[in-house]
VOGUKOL-616172 format. One record per atom (N, C-alpha, C): residue number from 1; atom name; x, y, z. Coordinates in steps of 0.2 Angstrom, whole numbers, plus 5000, padded with zeros to 4 digits. Layout:
! residues N
+-----+------+------+------+------+
!  nr ! atom !    X !    Y !    Z !
+-----+------+------+------+------+
! NUM !   CA !    X !    Y !    Z !
...
+-----+------+------+------+------+
//
This chain:
! residues 84
+-----+------+------+------+------+
!  nr ! atom !    X !    Y !    Z !
+-----+------+------+------+------+
!   1 !    N ! 4973 ! 5141 ! 5053 !
!   1 !   CA ! 4976 ! 5138 ! 5048 !
!   1 !    C ! 4984 ! 5139 ! 5048 !
!   2 !    N ! 4987 ! 5133 ! 5046 !
!   2 !   CA ! 4994 ! 5133 ! 5046 !
!   2 !    C ! 4997 ! 5137 ! 5040 !
!   3 !    N ! 4994 ! 5137 ! 5034 !
!   3 !   CA ! 4996 ! 5140 ! 5029 !
!   3 !    C ! 4992 ! 5147 ! 5028 !
!   4 !    N ! 4995 ! 5151 ! 5025 !
!   4 !   CA ! 4992 ! 5158 ! 5024 !
!   4 !    C ! 4986 ! 5157 ! 5020 !
!   5 !    N ! 4981 ! 5161 ! 5020 !
!   5 !   CA ! 4974 ! 5160 ! 5017 !
!   5 !    C ! 4975 ! 5161 ! 5009 !
!   6 !    N ! 4979 ! 5165 ! 5007 !
!   6 !   CA ! 4981 ! 5166 ! 5000 !
!   6 !    C ! 4983 ! 5160 ! 4997 !
!   7 !    N ! 4987 ! 5156 ! 5000 !
!   7 !   CA ! 4991 ! 5150 ! 4997 !
!   7 !    C ! 4985 ! 5145 ! 4997 !
!   8 !    N ! 4981 ! 5144 ! 5002 !
!   8 !   CA ! 4976 ! 5139 ! 5003 !
!   8 !    C ! 4970 ! 5140 ! 4997 !
!   9 !    N ! 4969 ! 5147 ! 4995 !
!   9 !   CA ! 4965 ! 5149 ! 4990 !
!   9 !    C ! 4967 ! 5146 ! 4984 !
!  10 !    N ! 4973 ! 5146 ! 4982 !
!  10 !   CA ! 4975 ! 5143 ! 4976 !
!  10 !    C ! 4974 ! 5135 ! 4975 !
!  11 !    N ! 4973 ! 5132 ! 4981 !
!  11 !   CA ! 4972 ! 5125 ! 4981 !
!  11 !    C ! 4964 ! 5123 ! 4982 !
!  12 !    N ! 4961 ! 5128 ! 4985 !
!  12 !   CA ! 4954 ! 5127 ! 4987 !
!  12 !    C ! 4949 ! 5133 ! 4985 !
!  13 !    N ! 4944 ! 5132 ! 4981 !
!  13 !   CA ! 4940 ! 5137 ! 4979 !
!  13 !    C ! 4935 ! 5140 ! 4984 !
!  14 !    N ! 4933 ! 5134 ! 4988 !
!  14 !   CA ! 4928 ! 5135 ! 4994 !
!  14 !    C ! 4930 ! 5133 ! 5001 !
!  15 !    N ! 4927 ! 5136 ! 5005 !
!  15 !   CA ! 4929 ! 5134 ! 5013 !
!  15 !    C ! 4922 ! 5134 ! 5016 !
!  16 !    N ! 4922 ! 5132 ! 5023 !
!  16 !   CA ! 4917 ! 5132 ! 5027 !
!  16 !    C ! 4918 ! 5137 ! 5032 !
!  17 !    N ! 4915 ! 5142 ! 5033 !
!  17 !   CA ! 4915 ! 5147 ! 5038 !
!  17 !    C ! 4911 ! 5145 ! 5044 !
!  18 !    N ! 4915 ! 5144 ! 5050 !
!  18 !   CA ! 4911 ! 5141 ! 5056 !
!  18 !    C ! 4911 ! 5147 ! 5061 !
!  19 !    N ! 4905 ! 5149 ! 5062 !
!  19 !   CA ! 4904 ! 5154 ! 5067 !
!  19 !    C ! 4901 ! 5151 ! 5074 !
!  20 !    N ! 4905 ! 5150 ! 5079 !
!  20 !   CA ! 4903 ! 5147 ! 5084 !
!  20 !    C ! 4904 ! 5151 ! 5091 !
!  21 !    N ! 4900 ! 5150 ! 5096 !
!  21 !   CA ! 4899 ! 5153 ! 5102 !
!  21 !    C ! 4904 ! 5150 ! 5108 !
!  22 !    N ! 4908 ! 5154 ! 5111 !
!  22 !   CA ! 4912 ! 5151 ! 5116 !
!  22 !    C ! 4908 ! 5151 ! 5123 !
!  23 !    N ! 4910 ! 5148 ! 5128 !
!  23 !   CA ! 4906 ! 5148 ! 5134 !
!  23 !    C ! 4906 ! 5155 ! 5137 !
!  24 !    N ! 4910 ! 5159 ! 5135 !
!  24 !   CA ! 4910 ! 5166 ! 5138 !
!  24 !    C ! 4905 ! 5171 ! 5134 !
!  25 !    N ! 4902 ! 5167 ! 5129 !
!  25 !   CA ! 4897 ! 5172 ! 5125 !
!  25 !    C ! 4900 ! 5175 ! 5118 !
!  26 !    N ! 4907 ! 5174 ! 5118 !
!  26 !   CA ! 4910 ! 5177 ! 5112 !
!  26 !    C ! 4909 ! 5173 ! 5106 !
!  27 !    N ! 4908 ! 5176 ! 5100 !
!  27 !   CA ! 4907 ! 5173 ! 5094 !
!  27 !    C ! 4914 ! 5172 ! 5091 !
!  28 !    N ! 4916 ! 5166 ! 5089 !
!  28 !   CA ! 4922 ! 5165 ! 5085 !
!  28 !    C ! 4921 ! 5163 ! 5078 !
!  29 !    N ! 4926 ! 5165 ! 5074 !
!  29 !   CA ! 4924 ! 5163 ! 5067 !
!  29 !    C ! 4931 ! 5159 ! 5064 !
!  30 !    N ! 4930 ! 5154 ! 5061 !
!  30 !   CA ! 4935 ! 5150 ! 5059 !
!  30 !    C ! 4933 ! 5148 ! 5051 !
!  31 !    N ! 4939 ! 5147 ! 5047 !
!  31 !   CA ! 4938 ! 5145 ! 5040 !
!  31 !    C ! 4941 ! 5138 ! 5040 !
!  32 !    N ! 4937 ! 5133 ! 5037 !
!  32 !   CA ! 4939 ! 5126 ! 5037 !
!  32 !    C ! 4938 ! 5124 ! 5029 !
!  33 !    N ! 4943 ! 5120 ! 5027 !
!  33 !   CA ! 4942 ! 5117 ! 5021 !
!  33 !    C ! 4940 ! 5110 ! 5021 !
!  34 !    N ! 4940 ! 5107 ! 5027 !
!  34 !   CA ! 4938 ! 5100 ! 5028 !
!  34 !    C ! 4931 ! 5100 ! 5031 !
!  35 !    N ! 4926 ! 5098 ! 5027 !
!  35 !   CA ! 4919 ! 5098 ! 5028 !
!  35 !    C ! 4918 ! 5093 ! 5034 !
!  36 !    N ! 4920 ! 5088 ! 5035 !
!  36 !   CA ! 4919 ! 5083 ! 5041 !
!  36 !    C ! 4922 ! 5087 ! 5047 !
!  37 !    N ! 4927 ! 5090 ! 5047 !
!  37 !   CA ! 4930 ! 5093 ! 5053 !
!  37 !    C ! 4926 ! 5099 ! 5055 !
!  38 !    N ! 4923 ! 5103 ! 5050 !
!  38 !   CA ! 4918 ! 5108 ! 5052 !
!  38 !    C ! 4912 ! 5105 ! 5055 !
!  39 !    N ! 4909 ! 5100 ! 5053 !
!  39 !   CA ! 4903 ! 5097 ! 5055 !
!  39 !    C ! 4904 ! 5095 ! 5062 !
!  40 !    N ! 4910 ! 5091 ! 5063 !
!  40 !   CA ! 4912 ! 5089 ! 5070 !
!  40 !    C ! 4913 ! 5095 ! 5075 !
!  41 !    N ! 4915 ! 5101 ! 5073 !
!  41 !   CA ! 4916 ! 5107 ! 5077 !
!  41 !    C ! 4908 ! 5109 ! 5079 !
!  42 !    N ! 4904 ! 5109 ! 5074 !
!  42 !   CA ! 4897 ! 5111 ! 5075 !
!  42 !    C ! 4893 ! 5107 ! 5079 !
!  43 !    N ! 4894 ! 5100 ! 5078 !
!  43 !   CA ! 4891 ! 5095 ! 5083 !
!  43 !    C ! 4893 ! 5096 ! 5090 !
!  44 !    N ! 4900 ! 5096 ! 5091 !
!  44 !   CA ! 4902 ! 5097 ! 5098 !
!  44 !    C ! 4900 ! 5103 ! 5101 !
!  45 !    N ! 4900 ! 5109 ! 5098 !
!  45 !   CA ! 4897 ! 5116 ! 5100 !
!  45 !    C ! 4890 ! 5115 ! 5102 !
!  46 !    N ! 4885 ! 5112 ! 5098 !
!  46 !   CA ! 4879 ! 5112 ! 5099 !
!  46 !    C ! 4877 ! 5107 ! 5105 !
!  47 !    N ! 4881 ! 5102 ! 5106 !
!  47 !   CA ! 4880 ! 5097 ! 5111 !
!  47 !    C ! 4881 ! 5101 ! 5118 !
!  48 !    N ! 4886 ! 5106 ! 5118 !
!  48 !   CA ! 4887 ! 5110 ! 5124 !
!  48 !    C ! 4881 ! 5115 ! 5125 !
!  49 !    N ! 4876 ! 5116 ! 5121 !
!  49 !   CA ! 4871 ! 5120 ! 5122 !
!  49 !    C ! 4873 ! 5127 ! 5119 !
!  50 !    N ! 4878 ! 5128 ! 5115 !
!  50 !   CA ! 4880 ! 5134 ! 5112 !
!  50 !    C ! 4878 ! 5135 ! 5105 !
!  51 !    N ! 4879 ! 5141 ! 5102 !
!  51 !   CA ! 4876 ! 5142 ! 5095 !
!  51 !    C ! 4882 ! 5141 ! 5091 !
!  52 !    N ! 4881 ! 5138 ! 5084 !
!  52 !   CA ! 4886 ! 5137 ! 5079 !
!  52 !    C ! 4882 ! 5137 ! 5073 !
!  53 !    N ! 4886 ! 5140 ! 5068 !
!  53 !   CA ! 4883 ! 5141 ! 5061 !
!  53 !    C ! 4888 ! 5139 ! 5056 !
!  54 !    N ! 4886 ! 5135 ! 5051 !
!  54 !   CA ! 4891 ! 5134 ! 5045 !
!  54 !    C ! 4889 ! 5138 ! 5039 !
!  55 !    N ! 4894 ! 5141 ! 5036 !
!  55 !   CA ! 4893 ! 5145 ! 5029 !
!  55 !    C ! 4897 ! 5143 ! 5024 !
!  56 !    N ! 4895 ! 5141 ! 5018 !
!  56 !   CA ! 4899 ! 5139 ! 5013 !
!  56 !    C ! 4901 ! 5147 ! 5010 !
!  57 !    N ! 4908 ! 5147 ! 5009 !
!  57 !   CA ! 4911 ! 5154 ! 5007 !
!  57 !    C ! 4916 ! 5152 ! 5001 !
!  58 !    N ! 4916 ! 5156 ! 4996 !
!  58 !   CA ! 4921 ! 5155 ! 4991 !
!  58 !    C ! 4927 ! 5160 ! 4993 !
!  59 !    N ! 4933 ! 5157 ! 4992 !
!  59 !   CA ! 4939 ! 5160 ! 4994 !
!  59 !    C ! 4943 ! 5163 ! 4987 !
!  60 !    N ! 4943 ! 5169 ! 4987 !
!  60 !   CA ! 4946 ! 5173 ! 4981 !
!  60 !    C ! 4952 ! 5176 ! 4984 !
!  61 !    N ! 4958 ! 5176 ! 4981 !
!  61 !   CA ! 4964 ! 5179 ! 4983 !
!  61 !    C ! 4963 ! 5186 ! 4980 !
!  62 !    N ! 4966 ! 5191 ! 4984 !
!  62 !   CA ! 4966 ! 5198 ! 4982 !
!  62 !    C ! 4973 ! 5200 ! 4982 !
!  63 !    N ! 4975 ! 5204 ! 4977 !
!  63 !   CA ! 4982 ! 5207 ! 4978 !
!  63 !    C ! 4983 ! 5212 ! 4982 !
!  64 !    N ! 4988 ! 5213 ! 4985 !
!  64 !   CA ! 4990 ! 5219 ! 4990 !
!  64 !    C ! 4994 ! 5224 ! 4987 !
!  65 !    N ! 4992 ! 5230 ! 4987 !
!  65 !   CA ! 4995 ! 5236 ! 4984 !
!  65 !    C ! 4996 ! 5241 ! 4989 !
!  66 !    N ! 5002 ! 5243 ! 4992 !
!  66 !   CA ! 5003 ! 5248 ! 4997 !
!  66 !    C ! 5004 ! 5254 ! 4994 !
!  67 !    N ! 5001 ! 5259 ! 4997 !
!  67 !   CA ! 5002 ! 5266 ! 4996 !
!  67 !    C ! 5008 ! 5269 ! 5000 !
!  68 !    N ! 5013 ! 5271 ! 4997 !
!  68 !   CA ! 5019 ! 5274 ! 5000 !
!  68 !    C ! 5018 ! 5280 ! 5005 !
!  69 !    N ! 5012 ! 5283 ! 5003 !
!  69 !   CA ! 5010 ! 5289 ! 5008 !
!  69 !    C ! 5009 ! 5286 ! 5015 !
!  70 !    N ! 5006 ! 5281 ! 5015 !
!  70 !   CA ! 5004 ! 5278 ! 5021 !
!  70 !    C ! 5009 ! 5273 ! 5024 !
!  71 !    N ! 5012 ! 5269 ! 5020 !
!  71 !   CA ! 5017 ! 5263 ! 5022 !
!  71 !    C ! 5024 ! 5266 ! 5019 !
!  72 !    N ! 5029 ! 5266 ! 5023 !
!  72 !   CA ! 5035 ! 5267 ! 5020 !
!  72 !    C ! 5038 ! 5262 ! 5016 !
!  73 !    N ! 5042 ! 5264 ! 5011 !
!  73 !   CA ! 5044 ! 5259 ! 5005 !
!  73 !    C ! 5048 ! 5254 ! 5008 !
!  74 !    N ! 5051 ! 5255 ! 5014 !
!  74 !   CA ! 5055 ! 5249 ! 5017 !
!  74 !    C ! 5051 ! 5243 ! 5019 !
!  75 !    N ! 5045 ! 5245 ! 5022 !
!  75 !   CA ! 5040 ! 5240 ! 5024 !
!  75 !    C ! 5037 ! 5237 ! 5018 !
!  76 !    N ! 5036 ! 5240 ! 5013 !
!  76 !   CA ! 5033 ! 5238 ! 5007 !
!  76 !    C ! 5038 ! 5233 ! 5003 !
!  77 !    N ! 5045 ! 5234 ! 5004 !
!  77 !   CA ! 5050 ! 5230 ! 5001 !
!  77 !    C ! 5050 ! 5224 ! 5005 !
!  78 !    N ! 5050 ! 5224 ! 5012 !
!  78 !   CA ! 5049 ! 5218 ! 5016 !
!  78 !    C ! 5044 ! 5214 ! 5015 !
!  79 !    N ! 5037 ! 5217 ! 5013 !
!  79 !   CA ! 5032 ! 5213 ! 5012 !
!  79 !    C ! 5032 ! 5210 ! 5005 !
!  80 !    N ! 5036 ! 5212 ! 5000 !
!  80 !   CA ! 5036 ! 5210 ! 4994 !
!  80 !    C ! 5031 ! 5212 ! 4990 !
!  81 !    N ! 5028 ! 5219 ! 4991 !
!  81 !   CA ! 5022 ! 5220 ! 4987 !
!  81 !    C ! 5024 ! 5226 ! 4983 !
!  82 !    N ! 5019 ! 5227 ! 4978 !
!  82 !   CA ! 5020 ! 5232 ! 4974 !
!  82 !    C ! 5018 ! 5239 ! 4976 !
!  83 !    N ! 5023 ! 5244 ! 4975 !
!  83 !   CA ! 5022 ! 5250 ! 4979 !
!  83 !    C ! 5019 ! 5255 ! 4974 !
!  84 !    N ! 5014 ! 5259 ! 4975 !
!  84 !   CA ! 5011 ! 5263 ! 4970 !
!  84 !    C ! 5014 ! 5270 ! 4971 !
+-----+------+------+------+------+
//
């Protein structure tokens, strides 16, 4: 996705999780907000004889709080996160 997932969550409540198999057998997970695009991906993957599943998921933004005992405050300042 070109935009961060959190900003997309503000515009879309749901997405389609596409779990598809590559030719080398590795499973790849993608999140798409365009149902026709997800269906095209599924159809192309199945035509190649590989596995593909679509799952409807709800996107919920989660706040980020950093613990300064683990992450230095300079990193927290850079990320613009609340420091505990």
